C-alpha positions in Angstrom: 0.0 0.0 0.0 2.7 2.4 1.0 4.6 1.5 -2.2 1.6 2.4 -4.3 1.1 5.7 -2.5 4.7 6.6 -2.9 4.6 5.7 -6.6 1.4 7.9 -7.0 3.2 10.7 -5.2 6.2 10.6 -7.6 3.9 10.5 -10.7 2.0 13.5 -9.3 5.2 15.3 -8.6 6.5 14.8 -12.1 3.1 16.0 -13.5 3.2 19.2 -11.5 6.8 19.9 -12.5 6.1 19.2 -16.2 3.5 22.0 -16.1 5.1 24.7 -13.9 3.4 27.7 -15.4 -0.1 26.1 -15.3 0.5 24.9 -11.7 1.6 28.4 -10.6 -1.5 30.1 -12.3 -3.7 27.4 -10.7 -2.3 28.2 -7.2 -2.7 32.0 -7.5 -6.0 32.0 -5.7 -4.5 30.0 -2.8 -1.4 32.2 -2.7 -3.4 35.5 -2.4 -5.9 33.9 0.0 -3.3 32.7 2.4 -1.3 35.9 2.1 -4.5 37.9 2.9 -5.3 35.8 5.9 -1.8 36.2 7.4 -1.6 39.9 6.7 -5.2 40.5 8.0 -4.6 38.6 11.3 -1.2 40.4 11.7 -2.9 43.8 11.4 -5.7 42.8 13.7 -3.4 41.5 16.4 -1.3 44.7 16.2 -4.4 46.9 16.4 -5.6 45.0 19.4 -2.3 45.3 21.2 -2.2 49.0 20.5 -5.7 49.5 21.9 -4.9 47.6 25.1 -1.8 49.7 25.5 -3.8 52.9 25.0 -6.4 51.7 27.5 -3.6 51.2 30.1 -2.4 54.8 29.4 -5.8 56.4 30.0 -6.7 53.9 32.8 -9.5 51.4 33.2 -13.1 52.5 33.8 -12.3 56.2 33.7 -14.6 59.2 33.1 -12.6 62.3 32.2 -14.0 65.8 32.7 -12.2 68.7 31.0 -13.0 72.4 31.1 -14.3 74.3 28.0 -12.9 77.8 27.7 -15.0 80.1 25.6 -15.0 83.4 27.4 -12.5 86.2 27.0 -10.4 87.4 30.0 -12.5 90.5 30.6 -15.7 88.4 30.6 -14.2 85.9 33.0 -13.1 88.7 35.4 -16.5 90.4 35.3 -18.3 87.1 35.9 -16.1 86.3 38.9 -17.1 89.6 40.6 -20.8 89.5 39.5 -23.8 88.3 41.5 -23.8 84.5 41.7 -27.6 84.4 41.3 -27.1 85.2 37.6 -28.0 82.0 35.8 -25.1 82.6 33.3 -22.5 82.7 36.1 -20.2 79.6 36.4 -17.3 79.2 38.7 -15.7 76.7 36.3 -14.5 73.2 37.2 -13.3 73.4 40.8 -12.0 71.2 43.6 -15.4 71.7 45.2 -17.0 69.9 42.2 -14.6 67.0 42.7 -15.5 66.7 46.4 -19.2 66.9 45.7 -19.0 64.1 43.1 -17.0 62.0 45.5 -19.4 62.5 48.3 -22.8 62.3 46.5 -22.5 59.8 43.7 -22.2 56.1 44.6 -20.2 53.6 42.6 -17.1 55.8 42.3 -13.8 54.0 43.2 -11.2 56.8 43.0 -11.2 60.4 41.9 -8.3 62.5 40.7 -8.4 66.3 40.3 -5.5 67.7 38.3 -4.0 71.1 37.6 -1.6 71.6 34.7 0.7 74.6 34.5 3.2 75.4 31.8 6.5 76.2 33.5 10.3 75.7 33.4 12.9 73.9 35.3 16.3 75.3 36.3 19.3 73.3 37.8 23.0 73.9 37.5 22.5 76.5 34.8 20.4 74.2 32.7 16.9 75.4 31.8 14.1 73.7 29.8 10.4 74.0 29.6 8.2 71.5 31.4 4.8 70.9 32.9 3.9 71.1 36.5 1.0 68.8 37.4 -0.8 69.3 40.7 -2.2 65.9 41.7 -3.2 63.7 44.6 -1.9 60.1 45.1 -5.0 58.7 43.4 -3.7 60.1 40.1 -0.8 57.6 40.1 -3.1 54.6 40.8 -5.6 55.6 38.2 -3.0 56.3 35.5 -1.1 53.0 36.3 2.2 54.8 37.3 4.8 52.9 39.3 7.8 54.3 41.2 11.3 53.7 40.1 12.8 55.4 43.2 11.6 57.1 46.4 8.0 57.3 47.3 4.7 59.1 46.6 3.4 62.0 48.7 2.5 61.3 52.3 -0.6 62.7 54.0 1.2 65.6 55.7 2.7 66.8 52.3 -0.7 66.6 50.7 -2.6 68.4 53.5 0.0 71.2 54.1 1.0 71.7 50.5 4.7 71.2 51.1 7.3 72.0 48.5 7.9 68.5 47.3 7.6 66.8 43.9 7.8 63.5 42.0 9.6 63.7 38.7 9.4 61.7 35.5 12.3 59.6 34.2 13.1 62.2 31.5 13.6 64.9 34.1 15.9 62.6 36.1 18.0 61.8 32.9 18.2 65.5 32.1 19.0 67.0 35.5 20.2 64.2 37.6 22.2 62.0 35.2 25.1 61.6 37.6 23.4 61.7 41.0 20.6 60.3 43.0 17.7 62.8 42.8 15.9 61.7 46.0 16.2 64.5 48.5 17.7 66.9 46.1 16.2 70.3 45.2 15.1 71.5 41.8 13.7 74.9 40.8 10.3 74.6 39.2 9.1 78.0 38.0 9.6 80.5 40.9 9.9 77.9 43.7 12.3 75.2 44.8 10.9 71.7 45.3 12.4 68.7 46.9 12.4 65.5 44.9 10.8 62.6 46.9 10.2 60.1 44.1 11.0 59.2 40.5 8.5 57.4 38.2 9.4 54.5 36.0 9.8 55.4 32.3 6.7 55.2 30.3 7.2 54.5 26.6 4.5 56.3 24.5 4.4 56.4 20.7 3.8 59.7 19.0 0.7 58.1 17.4 -0.7 57.2 20.9 0.0 60.8 22.1 -1.8 62.2 19.1 -4.8 59.9 19.3 -5.4 60.2 23.0 -4.4 63.8 23.4 -1.8 62.9 26.0 1.7 64.3 26.6 5.1 62.9 27.3 4.7 62.0 31.0 8.5 61.4 31.4 9.1 65.1 31.2 6.5 66.1 33.8 7.0 67.3 37.4 4.2 66.2 39.8 3.5 68.2 43.0 0.7 67.9 45.6 -2.5 69.6 44.5 -2.5 72.0 47.4 1.2 72.9 46.7 0.2 74.1 43.3 -2.8 76.0 44.5 -1.0 77.7 47.4 2.5 78.3 46.0 1.8 78.7 42.2 -1.6 79.5 40.9 -5.2 79.3 42.0 -7.5 80.4 39.2 -10.6 80.4 41.4 -9.3 83.3 43.7 -10.8 86.7 43.2 -7.9 89.1 43.5 -7.7 92.9 43.7 -6.4 93.0 40.2 -9.4 91.1 38.8 -11.8 93.5 40.6 -10.1 96.6 39.2 -10.2 95.1 35.7 -13.8 94.2 36.1 -14.6 97.7 37.3 -12.9 99.2 34.2 -14.9 96.9 32.0 -18.2 98.0 33.6 -17.3 101.7 33.2 -16.5 101.1 29.5 -12.8 101.2 29.9 -10.3 99.3 27.8 -12.6 99.3 24.8 -10.2 101.2 22.5 -8.6 98.0 21.1 -10.5 96.3 18.3 -8.4 93.1 18.6 -10.3 89.9 19.5 -10.0 88.9 23.2 -8.1 85.7 23.8 -9.9 83.0 25.7 -8.3 82.1 29.0 -8.8 79.2 31.4 -10.8 80.4 34.4 -11.3 76.9 35.7 -9.5 76.0 38.9 -9.0 72.4 37.6 -7.6 71.4 34.2 -8.8 67.8 34.4 -10.9 65.6 36.7 -10.7 61.8 36.3 -13.3 59.6 37.9 -12.7 55.9 38.2 -15.9 53.8 38.3 -16.1 50.5 40.1 -18.1 48.7 37.4 -17.9 49.2 33.6 -21.7 48.8 33.3 -22.3 51.9 35.5 -20.0 54.2 33.5 -22.7 55.7 31.2 -25.2 56.2 34.0 -22.7 57.8 36.3 -21.4 60.1 33.6 -25.0 61.3 33.0 -25.5 61.9 36.8 -22.1 63.8 36.9 -23.2 65.9 34.0 -26.5 66.9 35.7 -24.7 67.6 39.0 -22.1 69.8 37.3 -24.8 71.6 35.2 -26.7 72.5 38.4 -23.5 73.6 40.3 -22.5 75.7 37.3 -25.8 77.4 37.0 -26.9 75.7 33.8 -23.7 76.7 32.1 -22.1 73.7 30.3 -18.5 74.8 30.4 -17.1 71.2 30.7 -16.8 68.2 28.5 -17.3 64.6 29.7 -15.6 61.7 27.8 -15.1 58.0 28.5 -11.8 57.1 26.8 -12.1 53.4 27.3 -15.5 53.2 25.5 -14.1 55.3 22.7 -11.1 53.0 22.4 -13.3 49.9 22.5 -15.6 51.4 19.8 -12.4 52.0 17.7 -11.5 48.4 18.3 -15.0 47.2 17.2 -14.5 49.3 14.0 -11.2 47.7 13.3 -12.7 44.2 14.0 -15.4 44.9 11.4 -12.6 45.8 9.0 -10.8 42.6 9.8 -13.9 40.6 9.2 -14.3 42.1 5.8 -10.7 41.3 5.0 -11.2 37.8 6.3 -14.3 37.4 4.1 -12.3 38.5 1.1 -9.5 36.1 1.9 -12.0 33.3 2.3 -13.6 34.1 -1.1 -10.1 34.1 -2.6 -9.4 30.6 -1.1 -12.8 29.4 -2.4 -12.0 30.7 -5.9 -8.6 29.2 -5.7 -10.1 25.8 -4.8 -12.5 26.0 -7.7 -9.6 27.0 -10.0 -7.7 23.9 -8.9 -10.7 21.7 -9.5 -11.3 23.1 -13.0 -7.6 22.8 -14.0 -7.5 19.2 -12.7 -10.7 18.3 -14.6 -9.0 19.7 -17.8 -5.9 17.7 -16.9 -8.0 14.5 -16.7 -9.2 15.1 -20.3 -5.7 15.8 -21.5 -4.4 12.6 -19.9 -7.2 10.1 -20.7 -4.8 7.9 -22.7 -2.3 7.9 -19.8 -5.0 7.0 -17.4 -6.3 4.2 -19.7 -2.8 2.8 -20.1 -2.2 2.7 -16.3 -5.5 1.0 -15.8 -4.8 -1.5 -18.6 -1.5 -2.6 -17.1 -2.9 -3.3 -13.7 -3.3 0.0 -11.8 -6.2 0.2 -9.4 -8.8 3.0 -9.3 -7.5 3.9 -5.9 -4.0 4.5 -7.5 -5.5 6.9 -10.0 -7.5 8.7 -7.3 -4.3 9.0 -5.2 -2.3 10.5 -8.1 -4.8 13.3 -8.9 -5.5 14.1 -5.2 -1.7 14.3 -4.6 -1.4 16.7 -7.6 -4.2 19.0 -6.2 -2.7 18.9 -2.7 0.8 19.7 -4.0 -0.5 22.7 -5.9 -2.4 23.9 -2.8 0.5 23.3 -0.4 3.0 25.0 -2.7 0.6 27.9 -3.1 0.2 28.0 0.7 4.0 28.2 1.3 4.3 31.0 -1.3 1.3 32.7 0.3 2.9 32.5 3.8 6.1 34.2 2.5 4.0 36.8 0.7 1.7 37.4 3.7 4.7 37.9 6.1 6.3 40.2 3.7 3.1 42.2 3.2 2.6 42.5 7.0 6.2 43.9 7.3 5.7 46.3 4.4 2.4 47.6 5.9 4.1 48.1 9.3 7.0 50.0 7.7 5.2 52.2 5.2 1.8 52.8 6.8 3.2 52.8 10.4 0.5 50.4 11.5 1.7 47.9 14.2 1.5 44.3 13.0 2.0 41.1 15.0 2.4 37.8 13.0 1.3 34.9 15.1 2.2 31.2 14.6 -1.5 30.3 14.8 -2.3 32.5 11.7 0.4 30.7 9.7 -0.8 27.2 10.8 -4.4 28.2 10.1 -3.8 29.5 6.7 -1.5 26.6 5.7 -4.0 24.1 7.0 -6.8 25.7 5.1 -4.8 25.7 1.9 -4.0 22.0 2.2 -7.7 21.2 3.0 -8.9 23.2 0.0 -6.6 21.2 -2.3 -7.7 17.9 -0.8 -11.5 18.8 -1.0 -11.4 20.2 -4.5 -9.1 17.5 -5.8 -11.4 14.7 -5.0 -13.9 15.3 -7.8 -11.3 15.3 -10.7 -9.6 12.3 -9.1 -12.8 10.3 -9.0 -13.6 11.2 -12.5 -10.2 10.1 -13.7 -10.6 6.8 -11.8 -14.0 6.1 -13.5 -12.6 6.1 -17.0 -13.0 3.0 -19.0 -9.5 1.6 -20.0 -10.5 0.5 -23.5 -12.3 3.8 -24.3 -9.4 5.8 -22.9 -6.8 4.0 -25.1 -8.9 4.7 -28.2 -9.5 8.4 -27.1 -8.2 10.9 -29.7 
């Protein structure tokens, strides 16, 4: 039996080699189908990994509230000194809003108010621009930050607004390349802060920063929220300067300039992140938060509420639909390739009727004829599968390099596509093989 199978294999191999061009053209459908499957799965896996990394960056189950700045500076100053009973008055997004949300709304795990100030850092004659971020310790938990050195802020530092900070890995490399930064002083803006901790480096692609609207965290300086409010800037305070400017505005002063007024941020907070305990509650809690803020801001909607994780998951669903479409196209290509193999093999049966009749006449069994033609079909499919694997891997690499789309080629996609190619050859090779085996030896020898 094994001898007959081996003999059929050699005969099939010689037949495929004798018609190289026809065999390659027959295998084209299999080649492109396998290549499409591998490239599609590589793009899908890369997209999924990118989405998961982005979710880690924005945190899990987070609701993000950001201020909307629409008013000019003079309008803001006037509104801050006007009667709060005016329905158009809004104090902006404040720390009081954060405390109210935390106290009133159930289902909230952690809450992180943030203040972001553009500033500069000076040490040993080196100066560079940076961002000072006023936070509480919940910020580091919600954003999945881990320490490389030192520690986070303690309760006393947070309550008293002490002059301390946690720095990113980029700040350490720039200003403390040859020394341990813990306990050292660094001038941030107009004040000196003592470094108590250093965050681990966070690798973020430029694409992720653009898509999510995030910054390079490695170059940030983090200080307690009260430290920023007390020592740097508190936009919710009504100062004497603001009152004077508002009085001038009410008396019609400063109206000589026809230049448009530049909008300024009058909100005390630049960002408020709410972490929800359960994903199912995110939409309902966001609606409650919106109603609460609208009431506290006197019906003025000067804030924006977003749910980054849901947006990213929606993006993932869109990419999955795209992958399904690609998969369907690849499947159709494999089906067409299988039909092509069957048609060519049927034509081959007609071309080789005399050969089939001669083999049957000298003692070959019908099973030998079936084996020969099935082997030919499987060889064409397997050869096409191998070429398709090479083409698919190359295509995934080219897409990654040219389009800057992350791709991950998995062993499962290669095994799947190769297995499908071999199966297609086997299934679509059976009909021509059975037709060849059913030929009458005498009629086949007389066939012209």
